[in-house]
FIKEKOL-950327 format. One line per field, with one value per residue (C-alpha): residue number from 1; residue in three letters; x, z, y. Coordinates in pm, whole numbers, plus 50000, padded with zeros to 5 digits. Layout:
BEGIN
k NUM	...
r ALA	...
east X	...
up Z	...
north Y	...
//
This chain:
BEGIN
k 1	2	3	4	5	6	7	8	9	10	11	12	13	14	15	16	17	18	19	20	21	22	23	24	25	26	27	28	29	30	31	32	33	34	35	36	37	38	39	40	41	42	43	44	45	46	47	48	49	50	51	52	53	54	55	56	57	58	59	60	61	62	63	64	65	66	67	68	69	70	71	72	73	74	75	76	77	78	79	80	81	82	83	84	85	86	87	88	89	90	91	92	93	94	95	96	97	98	99	100	101	102	103	104	105	106	107	108	109	110	111	112	113	114	115	116	117	118	119	120	121	122	123	124	125	126	127	128	129	130	131	132	133	134	135	136	137	138	139	140	141	142	143	144	145	146	147	148	149	150	151	152	153	154	155	156	157	158	159	160	161	162	163	164	165	166	167	168	169	170	171	172	173	174	175	176	177	178	179	180	181	182	183	184	185	186	187	188	189	190	191	192	193	194	195	196	197	198	199	200	201	202	203	204	205	206	207	208	209	210	211	212	213	214	215	216	217	218	219	220	221	222	223	224	225	226	227	228	229	230	231	232	233	234	235	236	237	238	239	240	241	242	243	244	245	246	247	248	249	250	251	252	253	254	255	256	257	258	259	260	261	262	263	264	265	266	267	268	269	270	271	272	273	274	275	276	277	278	279	280	281	282	283	284	285	286	287	288	289	290	291	292	293	294	295	296	297	298	299	300	301	302	303	304	305	306	307	308	309	310	311	312	313	314	315	316	317	318	319	320	321	322	323	324	325	326	327	328	329	330	331	332	333	334	335	336	337	338	339	340	341	342	343	344	345	346	347	348	349	350	351	352	353	354	355	356	357	358	359	360	361	362	363	364	365	366	367	368	369	370	371	372	373	374	375	376	377	378	379	380	381	382	383	384	385	386	387	388	389	390	391	392	393	394	395	396	397	398	399	400	401	402	403	404	405	406	407	408	409	410	411	412	413	414	415	416	417	418	419	420	421	422	423	424	425	426	427	428	429	430	431	432	433	434	435	436	437	438	439	440	441	442	443	444	445	446	447	448	449	450	451	452	453	454	455	456	457	458	459	460	461	462	463	464	465	466	467	468	469	470	471	472	473	474	475	476	477	478	479	480	481	482	483	484	485	486	487	488
r MET	LEU	LYS	HIS	LEU	THR	ASP	GLU	THR	ALA	PRO	GLU	GLU	PRO	LYS	LYS	ILE	GLY	ARG	VAL	SER	ASN	LEU	VAL	LYS	LYS	LYS	TYR	ILE	TYR	LEU	CYS	GLY	TYR	THR	ILE	TYR	ILE	PHE	PHE	ARG	ILE	ILE	LYS	ILE	GLN	PHE	TRP	ASN	VAL	ILE	HIS	MET	ILE	ASP	ILE	CYS	ILE	SER	PRO	GLN	ILE	ASN	ILE	SER	ILE	ASP	GLY	GLU	LEU	ASP	ILE	SER	ASN	LEU	VAL	ASN	GLY	ILE	LYS	ASN	LEU	GLU	ILE	GLU	LYS	ILE	ILE	VAL	LYS	ASN	ILE	ILE	GLU	GLU	ILE	ASN	ASN	ILE	THR	VAL	ASP	GLU	TYR	CYS	GLY	LYS	LYS	TYR	THR	GLN	GLY	ASN	GLY	GLU	LYS	LEU	TYR	GLN	ARG	ALA	LYS	THR	PHE	LYS	ARG	LYS	ILE	ILE	THR	THR	VAL	GLY	GLU	ILE	ASP	LEU	LYS	LEU	HIS	GLN	ILE	HIS	ASP	LYS	ILE	LYS	ASN	ILE	ILE	PHE	THR	PRO	ILE	TYR	GLU	LYS	ILE	ASP	PHE	ASN	GLN	GLY	LYS	ASN	TYR	GLN	ASN	GLU	ILE	SER	MET	THR	CYS	THR	GLU	LEU	ALA	THR	LYS	MET	THR	TYR	ARG	ASP	THR	ASN	LYS	GLU	ALA	LYS	LEU	PHE	ILE	GLU	LYS	PRO	PRO	SER	PRO	THR	THR	LEU	GLN	ARG	MET	VAL	ILE	LYS	HIS	GLY	LYS	GLU	ILE	ASN	GLU	PHE	ASN	LYS	GLU	LYS	ILE	LYS	LYS	ASP	TYR	LYS	ASP	GLU	LYS	LEU	GLU	TYR	PHE	PHE	ALA	ASP	GLY	THR	LYS	THR	HIS	SER	GLN	VAL	LYS	ASN	LYS	ASN	ASN	ASN	ASP	VAL	ASN	ILE	ALA	LEU	GLY	GLN	GLY	LYS	LYS	GLY	GLU	LYS	VAL	TYR	LEU	ASP	LEU	GLN	ILE	ASN	LYS	PRO	TRP	LYS	THR	THR	LYS	LYS	GLU	LEU	ASP	LYS	LEU	ASN	ILE	ILE	GLU	LYS	ASP	ALA	CYS	LEU	ILE	ALA	ASP	GLY	GLU	ARG	GLU	LEU	ARG	TYR	ALA	LEU	MET	PRO	GLU	GLN	GLY	PHE	PHE	GLN	MET	ASP	THR	ILE	HIS	LEU	ILE	ARG	ASP	THR	LEU	TYR	LYS	LEU	TRP	GLN	ASP	SER	LYS	LEU	ASP	LEU	ASN	MET	ARG	LYS	GLU	LEU	LYS	LYS	GLU	LEU	GLU	SER	ILE	LEU	TYR	TYR	LEU	ILE	ASN	SER	THR	ASN	LYS	TYR	LYS	ASN	ASN	LYS	LYS	GLU	LEU	LYS	ILE	ARG	ILE	ASN	GLU	CYS	VAL	ASP	LYS	LEU	LYS	GLU	PHE	SER	LYS	LYS	LEU	ILE	ASP	LEU	GLY	CYS	GLU	LYS	SER	ALA	GLN	TYR	ILE	LYS	THR	TYR	SER	ASN	TYR	ALA	VAL	THR	TYR	ALA	MET	LEU	THR	LEU	GLU	SER	LYS	ASN	ILE	PRO	TRP	ASN	SER	ASN	ILE	ILE	GLU	ARG	LEU	MET	GLY	GLU	VAL	SER	LYS	ARG	CYS	LYS	HIS	LYS	TRP	MET	ARG	TRP	GLY	SER	GLU	GLY	GLN	GLU	ALA	MET	LEU	ASN	LEU	ILE	LEU	THR	ARG	TYR	THR	ASN	PRO	GLN	TYR	TYR	GLU	GLU	TYR	LYS	ASN	LYS	THR	LEU	LYS	LYS	GLU	ASN	LEU	LYS	ASN	ILE	LYS	ILE	LYS	ILE	LYS	ILE	ILE
east 49232	48959	48828	48504	48628	48455	48545	48753	48949	48997	49368	49502	49553	49902	50157	50227	50572	50715	50459	50105	49806	49451	49274	49071	48704	48505	48280	47992	47861	47552	47592	47539	47467	47789	48073	48432	48717	49001	49326	49603	49916	50093	50447	50716	50588	50930	50991	51345	51444	51776	51813	51680	51414	51069	50904	50528	50316	49936	49722	49365	49087	48784	48468	48238	47889	47704	47324	47148	47242	47559	47757	48106	47993	47824	48142	48366	48143	48111	48489	48520	48265	48488	48730	49021	49279	49147	49164	49514	49646	49500	49660	49999	50013	49909	50160	50441	50323	50351	50696	50823	50695	50859	51191	51177	51016	51068	50797	50486	50489	50859	51051	51286	51085	51036	51408	51422	51466	51134	50799	50464	50249	49905	49715	49508	49282	49398	49184	49330	49142	49296	49181	49107	48871	48859	49081	49057	49389	49490	49842	50080	50268	50592	50734	51100	51217	51523	51367	51032	50837	50571	50600	50445	50717	50529	50555	50927	50849	50547	50462	50101	50091	50170	49882	49613	49324	49340	49660	49873	49718	49371	49506	49691	49413	49143	49366	49404	49027	48978	49194	48939	48608	48460	48524	48163	48178	48510	48347	48069	48296	48540	48263	48318	48647	48660	48425	48435	48564	48700	48460	48491	48666	48917	48971	49060	49318	49467	49488	49658	49910	50001	49990	50253	50469	50459	50548	50866	50939	50899	51128	51401	51382	51407	51692	51883	51783	51842	52145	52379	52122	51948	51639	51679	51320	51015	50646	50420	50047	49777	49407	49132	48902	48609	48728	48598	48870	48720	48668	48790	48573	48844	49169	49469	49644	49997	50190	50541	50636	50962	51052	51366	51586	51403	51068	50963	50752	50910	50663	50840	50606	50250	50131	49779	49685	50047	50222	50446	50745	50690	50709	51036	51185	51089	51242	51564	51575	51547	51836	51769	51695	51971	52054	51982	51670	51358	51022	50722	50389	50096	50100	50044	50283	50331	50422	50677	50840	50868	50984	51187	51555	51785	52001	51718	51444	51067	50862	50506	50277	50171	49820	49760	49892	49634	49345	49434	49460	49111	48984	49155	48987	48652	48740	48822	48464	48560	48513	48239	48281	48372	48645	48787	48800	48985	49246	49285	49357	49614	49794	49789	49945	50233	50306	50257	50472	50765	50692	50712	51022	51197	51138	51251	51562	51685	52012	52034	52095	52132	51794	51628	51751	51587	51256	51270	51324	51042	50806	50894	50848	50511	50398	50494	50300	50005	50020	50016	49719	49529	49604	49463	49148	49118	49205	49463	49454	49509	49787	49970	49938	50096	50369	50453	50474	50599	50962	50863	50666	50984	51210	51194	51320	51604	51716	51709	51997	52189	52097	51841	51512	51243	50866	50660	50355	50268	50040	50214	50109	49766	49699	49816	49573	49303	49387	49329	48992	48885	48905	48883	48680	48329	48075	47964	48313	48477	48838	49059	49422	49580	49340	49356	49735	49763	49509	49682	50028	49903	49724	50003	50282	50093	50020	50371	50578	50397	50730	50783	50425	50469	50797	50623	50346	50598	50785	50464	50347	50704	50692	51066	50978	50804	51146	51149	50859	50821	50491	50443	50102	50050	49711	49689
up 50147	50419	50521	50695	51040	51321	51687	51664	51357	51451	51503	51844	51942	51840	52116	52239	52172	52401	52546	52430	52462	52547	52273	52040	52135	51935	51676	51516	51166	51054	50681	50547	50701	50866	51096	51001	51248	51129	51321	51222	51395	51363	51407	51542	51510	51542	51638	51622	51815	51917	52214	52120	51941	52070	51966	52007	51908	51901	51834	51748	51690	51477	51484	51187	51194	50859	50834	50515	50172	50113	49843	49831	49943	50251	50336	50288	50497	50763	50794	50805	51086	51296	51330	51330	51256	51540	51792	51683	51696	52045	52169	52017	52173	52515	52495	52406	52701	52936	52807	52842	53199	53289	53153	53390	53698	53664	53621	53828	54181	54158	54484	54508	54279	54565	54571	54203	54080	53888	54039	53877	53945	53790	53480	53264	52962	52631	52316	51966	51636	51336	51000	51166	51411	51753	51998	52377	52542	52899	52955	53251	53408	53606	53900	53881	54246	54191	53967	54147	53821	53669	53301	53041	52908	52597	52456	52420	52197	51998	51862	51955	51747	52040	52252	51991	51943	51561	51443	51150	50897	50962	50966	50634	50455	50562	50472	50120	50090	50216	49932	49686	49859	50136	50503	50551	50247	50370	50702	50518	50271	50545	50704	50423	50580	50928	51207	51366	51114	51229	51254	51001	51266	51341	50968	50934	51213	51037	50706	50873	51042	50725	50511	50724	50737	50363	50287	50496	50348	49990	50048	50204	49910	49637	49820	49807	49456	49284	49479	49183	48905	48955	48762	48454	48462	48685	48682	48919	48927	49168	49213	49464	49667	49896	50246	50598	50738	50928	50720	50404	50114	49922	49998	49782	49669	49532	49382	49241	49025	48860	48581	48574	48276	48219	48209	48559	48773	49086	49345	49493	49720	49824	50021	50136	50201	50190	49943	49664	49858	50105	49815	49708	50057	50051	49705	49826	50116	49874	49668	49369	49105	48887	48937	48568	48559	48367	48534	48320	48432	48340	48358	48735	48830	49198	49097	48839	49062	49358	49190	48885	48960	48970	48689	48533	48273	48246	47982	47945	47881	47517	47571	47861	47651	47380	47624	47833	47523	47419	47766	47749	47411	47574	47858	47610	47477	47139	46907	46835	46885	46523	46516	46846	46705	46395	46611	46818	46503	46393	46730	46721	46374	46497	46810	46666	46366	46602	46788	46462	46351	46682	46633	46271	46311	46659	46499	46274	46513	46244	46087	46430	46533	46221	46307	46668	46555	46302	46575	46811	46530	46437	46802	46816	46495	46641	46952	46737	46546	46872	46972	46639	46713	47052	47253	47485	47757	47505	47332	47659	47758	47431	47459	47816	47744	47383	47487	47748	47483	47293	47586	47501	47148	47273	47518	47235	47087	47405	47359	47642	47584	47759	47721	47563	47777	48136	48053	48305	48601	48453	48460	48820	48905	48775	49062	49302	49144	49148	49527	49662	49431	49462	49514	49862	50003	50251	50360	50643	50565	50761	50645	50278	50278	50428	50185	49881	49999	49994	49658	49478	49608	49487	49150	49080	49224	49305	49410	49687	49797	49825	50010	50261	50307	50365	50614	50800	50813	50898	50635	50674	51008	50822	50787	51168	51173	51022	51039	50928	50914	50887	50832	50943
north 45751	45745	45402	45301	45196	45007	45041	44723	44835	45201	45279	45357	45718	45834	45853	46206	46344	46611	46852	46784	47015	46903	46713	46925	46914	46661	46818	46633	46700	46510	46461	46104	45759	45627	45733	45813	45854	46074	46082	46318	46433	46767	46647	46877	47228	47385	47747	47889	48198	48346	48111	47769	47566	47472	47145	47100	46802	46815	46506	46609	46354	46441	46231	46294	46141	46128	46121	46227	46364	46562	46740	46889	47236	47080	46893	47197	47425	47157	47131	47511	47528	47303	47599	47356	47629	47844	47560	47458	47817	47861	47536	47619	47968	47842	47557	47802	48011	47711	47616	47974	48004	47670	47801	48099	47942	47566	47309	47358	47217	47129	47146	47445	47676	47920	47997	48093	48450	48436	48338	48272	48580	48535	48434	48669	48647	48794	48824	48834	48859	48686	48553	48217	48386	48546	48357	48380	48295	48222	48357	48379	48666	48634	48830	48932	48943	49161	49428	49386	49395	49172	49087	48855	48620	48502	48856	48786	48487	48605	48950	49036	49359	49588	49468	49535	49293	49299	49135	49252	49013	49160	49516	49484	49294	49542	49836	49698	49664	50020	50155	50017	50090	50304	50225	50112	49884	49744	49659	49470	49288	49185	48977	48727	48618	48779	48684	49030	49287	49625	49918	50205	50417	50141	50092	50459	50427	50125	50316	50614	50384	50194	50509	50680	50369	50300	50663	50636	50292	50422	50720	50506	50265	50531	50706	50379	50270	50607	50725	50668	50707	51039	51147	51369	51488	51471	51564	51756	51819	51923	51855	51921	51697	51774	51859	51811	52039	52331	52647	52468	52352	52166	51990	52080	51760	51815	51523	51487	51188	51088	50847	50636	50561	50233	50412	50303	50537	50685	50815	51118	51310	51390	51693	51776	52140	52253	52486	52363	52495	52209	51964	52128	52075	51707	51659	51823	51575	51284	51423	51197	51465	51607	51976	52043	51826	51925	51982	51882	52025	52247	52627	52668	52947	52859	52504	52620	52883	52642	52320	52419	52341	52646	52508	52313	52352	52367	52189	52311	52016	52057	51922	52162	52450	52382	52334	52637	52855	52746	52837	53178	53240	53171	53409	53685	53658	53807	53507	53257	52884	52802	53068	52940	52588	52712	52883	52567	52365	52623	52603	52222	52217	52438	52232	51882	51970	52025	51699	51504	51695	51617	51245	51265	51484	51387	51274	51581	51872	52135	52060	52027	52374	52520	52349	52475	52835	52802	52682	52970	53223	53077	53092	53462	53526	53337	53558	53875	53738	53693	54053	54173	53971	54140	53826	53981	53715	53437	53628	53696	53328	53210	53471	53360	52989	52978	52917	52658	52466	52371	52271	51901	51971	52193	51922	51669	51872	51779	51411	51419	51243	51451	51390	51669	51588	51495	51203	50977	51191	51264	50889	50880	51160	50928	50692	50980	51057	50692	50667	51022	51247	51112	51386	51280	51211	51446	51403	51517	51601	51315	51045	51142	51166	50817	50671	50820	50712	50352	50384	50569	50346	50040	50205	50335	50050	49723	49568	49827	49773	49396	49441	49668	49409	49132	49350	49438	49077	48967	48694	48638	48475	48191	48029	47999	47755	47409	47222	46863	46698	46325	46163	45798
//
């Protein structure tokens, strides 16, 4: 509890333990009508590395002068404006720098330092941008006499994100924002918690970096997790987005998605402006799909020819079959709207009858076989009816896909539970549309692939996504630091 202290009753400054940085600059906030002195000590900030432990103690003093009315929001904003975290981080890094240099070169001005292998070379300024603000550091470099090289020893203790100004916490946070809004909007929204947010161009570079990394991370994880439990079926679908690639109006987006035995989604592959054969090569590298697996997709021929396993099966999505037939009827231009709707209802009754029969007779193989044959016969009759009506395109379409429309029921006879639709990947394609298919958006191949890798990994497997974040932010290193704060 804070007390009103006079100069006579104010406690003495805490004794400094070990190496102590300069006192934090006094900040004054004029809030109400008296003065409060707050002393607090950060005791033993301990960093473990492979060699030894570093202890640092910092003893800041804050003098708050109060003059006028105040409320909680004033107090909170006043404390934030002190930038206490920024000042403490700066002091800790520079103190670690001093300790590290002393380990190599000995304490400053100590006799005999000139005979040591390592000599102090120079100091330089280094800027880093973190969530606590922009920090200007003064760091040392050391000369190695034998190798005749100059190096910065603190880089051995602390990872500075490969020399970049924006540190990993900023990069990952802004990348997450960019998956939900445009780069320009991300730049504006980031100002709420970052003093100097990355520019839209820098944000794009961050997204590309993390998109590539999370794609490799996801593939390594599913290889490991599904090595002994391969997928019995998988889905594939394609869409288009506006392109800024030269001589190309639209980007071709091809996605493959699996589903585990527990119903979990498995994000398999994404290709931008590449044929389905490329997707097939990537799926073969993963080697997590059974040789007799079933591909579930719409009627795109290139997709089916490229991805269908040699010993496997193809299930035509029932909903696509109905919609595509209706479109073919319109293309034939032989029937009016009401007649086309009647034919659609007739086709639906044939296909949905088999779906219900499969659920009802999945344990009665004999009866289910009869229902499958009835459905195929009815589809053939329906095709002949369309020919009589002059709808040749529609009739040929039904004839081509009639056998593929009942694959799920045939596999039920072998005790395999295969979906009759591709709704799971259609919902995933909605995630693509939500971020990438706005009318005024134009995408390059590399940038869109990276963006969608982030979005689809997070959508299909939030656990993988969080594991990647923790790995990127190196959260396991938090166990290497212990901070204790005491207010007196």
